[in-house]
C-alpha positions as CSV (number, residue, x, y, z in Angstrom):
1,M,43.3,-2.9,24.9
2,Q,42.2,-1.6,21.8
3,K,38.8,-3.0,23.3
4,N,39.1,-1.0,26.4
5,L,40.1,2.2,24.6
6,T,37.4,1.8,21.9
7,K,35.2,2.1,25.3
8,Q,37.2,5.0,26.9
9,I,36.3,6.5,23.6
10,I,32.7,6.0,23.9
11,I,32.3,6.7,27.3
12,T,34.4,10.2,26.7
13,V,31.9,11.3,23.9
14,M,29.2,10.5,26.1
15,L,30.5,12.7,28.7
16,L,31.5,15.5,26.5
17,I,27.8,15.2,24.7
18,A,26.5,15.7,28.3
19,V,28.2,18.2,29.6
20,I,28.0,20.3,26.5
21,A,24.3,19.8,26.7
22,L,24.2,21.1,30.6
23,F,25.9,24.5,30.1
24,Q,24.1,24.8,26.6
25,F,20.4,24.6,28.7
26,S,21.6,26.2,31.6
27,D,22.9,29.9,33.4
28,L,25.7,28.0,35.2
29,D,28.6,29.9,33.3
30,I,27.2,32.9,34.3
31,F,26.4,32.1,37.6
32,I,30.1,31.1,38.1
33,Q,31.1,34.0,36.4
34,N,29.7,36.1,38.3
35,F,32.1,35.6,41.1
36,F,34.9,36.7,39.5
37,Y,34.0,40.5,38.5
38,N,33.6,43.0,39.9
39,F,30.5,45.2,38.9
40,E,30.7,48.1,40.9
41,L,34.1,48.9,39.7
42,K,33.9,47.1,36.5
43,V,36.7,44.9,36.4
44,W,37.8,41.4,36.7
45,L,39.5,39.3,39.8
46,I,43.0,39.2,37.7
47,D,44.4,41.8,35.7
48,K,44.9,40.9,32.3
49,D,48.2,42.8,32.2
50,E,49.5,42.1,35.9
51,P,53.0,40.9,34.4
52,I,54.1,38.2,37.7
53,L,50.8,35.8,36.7
54,K,50.9,36.3,33.1
55,F,54.5,35.4,32.2
56,F,53.7,32.6,34.6
57,L,50.3,31.4,33.7
58,Y,50.4,32.8,29.9
59,D,53.5,33.5,28.0
60,G,56.0,31.3,30.0
61,M,53.5,28.4,30.0
62,K,53.2,28.7,26.5
63,I,57.1,28.9,26.3
64,F,58.0,25.9,28.4
65,L,55.0,23.4,26.8
66,I,56.9,24.2,23.2
67,L,60.6,24.0,24.7
68,I,58.8,19.9,25.8
69,A,57.4,19.4,22.6
70,V,60.7,20.6,20.9
71,A,62.6,18.2,23.7
72,I,60.6,15.0,22.9
73,L,60.9,15.7,18.6
74,F,64.8,16.0,19.1
75,S,64.8,13.3,21.4
76,L,62.9,11.2,19.0
77,V,65.2,12.2,15.8
78,F,68.3,12.8,17.5
79,L,68.9,9.8,20.4
80,R,66.5,7.6,18.8
81,K,69.2,4.8,19.1
82,K,69.5,5.3,22.8
83,R,67.9,2.9,24.9
84,L,66.1,4.9,27.1
85,I,64.5,6.6,24.1
86,Q,63.8,3.1,22.6
87,E,62.0,1.9,25.9
88,Y,60.1,5.4,26.0
89,K,59.6,5.7,22.4
90,K,56.0,4.8,22.1
91,G,54.9,6.8,24.9
92,L,57.2,9.8,23.5
93,I,55.5,9.6,20.0
94,I,51.8,10.3,22.0
95,V,53.2,13.0,23.9
96,L,54.3,14.5,20.5
97,L,51.3,14.1,19.0
98,S,49.2,15.0,21.2
99,A,51.0,18.2,22.2
100,I,50.8,18.7,18.3
101,F,47.3,18.0,17.5
102,V,45.2,18.7,20.7
103,P,46.2,22.5,20.2
104,L,45.4,22.7,16.8
105,M,41.9,20.8,16.7
106,I,40.8,23.0,19.4
107,G,42.3,26.3,17.9
108,S,40.4,25.0,14.8
109,L,36.9,24.8,17.0
110,K,37.6,28.7,18.1
111,A,37.9,29.9,14.6
112,I,34.5,28.5,13.7
113,S,32.5,28.9,17.1
114,N,31.8,32.3,17.1
115,T,31.2,32.3,20.9
116,P,32.3,35.7,22.9
117,C,34.2,35.7,26.2
118,P,32.6,36.6,29.0
119,C,34.2,40.1,29.0
120,N,32.5,40.3,25.7
121,I,29.0,39.9,26.9
122,V,27.1,42.7,27.9
123,N,26.4,41.0,31.2
124,F,30.2,42.0,32.2
125,N,30.3,45.3,30.3
126,G,30.7,44.1,26.9
127,V,28.3,44.3,23.7
128,Y,27.7,40.6,23.0
129,P,24.7,39.2,24.1
130,D,25.2,36.1,26.0
131,I,25.7,33.5,23.2
132,K,26.3,29.8,23.3
133,V,27.8,27.6,21.5
134,F,24.7,26.7,20.0
135,D,23.0,29.9,19.8
136,S,22.0,32.0,17.0
137,Y,22.9,35.5,17.3
138,P,19.8,38.2,17.4
139,K,19.6,39.3,13.9
140,D,19.1,43.0,14.9
141,F,23.0,42.4,16.3
142,I,26.2,43.3,14.7
143,Q,29.2,41.8,15.3
144,P,32.1,44.1,15.9
145,S,34.2,41.2,15.1
146,K,34.3,37.2,14.9
147,A,34.1,36.0,18.3
148,K,37.0,32.6,19.0
149,C,36.0,32.0,22.7
150,W,35.4,28.6,22.2
151,P,36.7,26.5,23.7
152,A,39.5,27.6,25.4
153,G,42.5,27.2,23.6
154,H,45.0,28.7,26.1
155,A,44.1,25.8,28.7
156,S,44.6,23.2,25.7
157,G,48.4,23.2,25.6
158,G,47.9,22.0,29.4
159,F,45.6,19.4,29.1
160,A,47.3,18.1,25.7
161,L,50.3,17.3,28.7
162,M,47.5,14.3,29.6
163,A,49.1,12.0,27.1
164,L,52.0,12.0,29.4
165,F,50.0,9.1,31.7
166,F,50.7,6.8,28.2
167,L,54.4,7.4,28.4
168,F,54.6,6.0,32.1
169,K,55.0,2.3,32.6
170,T,53.7,1.9,36.7
171,P,49.9,2.9,37.8
172,K,51.8,5.6,40.1
173,N,53.2,7.2,37.8
174,Q,50.8,7.2,35.7
175,K,48.7,8.7,38.1
176,K,51.3,11.2,39.2
177,A,51.4,12.3,35.6
178,L,47.6,12.5,34.8
179,I,47.5,14.8,38.1
180,G,50.4,16.7,37.1
181,A,49.0,17.4,33.7
182,L,45.7,18.7,35.5
183,I,47.0,20.8,37.5
184,V,48.8,22.7,34.6
185,G,45.8,22.6,32.5
186,W,43.6,23.8,35.0
187,S,46.1,26.4,36.4
188,M,46.0,27.9,32.8
189,G,42.4,27.6,32.4
190,S,41.2,29.1,35.1
191,Y,44.0,32.1,35.0
192,K,41.8,32.8,31.8
193,M,38.8,32.4,33.7
194,L,39.6,35.0,36.4
195,L,40.5,37.7,33.8
196,G,37.4,37.1,31.9
197,D,38.6,35.5,29.0
198,H,36.4,32.0,29.2
199,F,34.3,30.2,31.2
200,L,33.9,27.6,33.2
201,S,32.5,25.5,30.6
202,H,34.9,26.5,28.1
203,T,38.0,25.0,30.2
204,L,35.7,21.9,31.3
205,I,35.1,20.9,27.8
206,T,38.4,21.7,26.3
207,M,40.1,19.0,29.0
208,I,36.9,16.4,27.9
209,M,37.9,16.9,24.2
210,A,41.7,17.1,25.0
211,W,41.3,13.7,26.5
212,L,38.7,12.1,23.6
213,I,41.8,13.2,20.9
214,I,44.8,12.0,23.3
215,L,42.8,8.7,23.2
216,I,42.6,8.1,19.7
217,I,45.9,9.3,18.7
218,V,46.6,6.1,21.4
219,K,44.3,4.0,19.4
220,L,45.9,5.2,16.2
221,T,49.1,4.7,17.4
222,Q,48.4,1.2,18.6
223,F,46.1,0.1,15.7
224,K,49.7,1.2,13.1
225,Q,52.2,-1.1,15.4
226,R,49.6,-4.0,15.6
227,Q,50.0,-3.7,11.5
228,E,53.4,-3.8,11.5
229,T,54.0,-6.5,13.6
C-alpha cells in the first residue's frame, strides 16, 4: 500500500505540474471565462449578491463542511469506544485531517500568490493586467491591493471531501464517495467561476492539489500506524 501511495503521489505531482504549465503558457483561462461574461452589460453570468445561490453554494456550503468536520471530531472524541467508530477510526481521522489541512494549505498559497481574479483584470472591466501565477506585474503598475485568487480557496473545502474515498471499505462505496465529493467541489468552484471570482485553472489546480494533500495525509497516517505496530 505504501508503494502504491508513493506511485500515486508521484503521478499526481506530475499531473499538477503539467496542468499548471498548460494554463501558464496558454490563454485557455481567458478563452473559457469569456463565455461567463456579458461584455455589453459588463456583468457576469451570476450576480455575486443573488441570495439563493449564494446560500446553497457559498455560505450554506461552508457551514455544511464545518459541521461535517465538527461531527467527525465529536465522534472521535466522545464516541470513540463505539464499535462503528472503532471500525472506521482510521478513515475518519484521514477525513478530519483533510478537512483541516486542504483548505489551510490552499489558503496559504492564496495569501502569497498575488494572482488576480477574472473580475479584477482589464479583460473583464477590472484594473489589473492579466497576470498568471508565475508572471510578474509590469513595473509601472501600482496594485490597489494584494491579489489573493490562486488557487481556489472556496472549492478547497469541497475537494477535501475526496478523503471520504479512504473512509469506505468497498470499491462501490469508495467510488460513490469520490464522485459525490467531486460534485460538491466542482459545484462550489463553478459557482465562483460564473460570478468572476476564479478561472477554470484555479479550480482544477485546487482539485489536484487537494488530492495530493490527501494522499500525503494517508501515507503519513499509514506510516504512523506501521510504526505503532
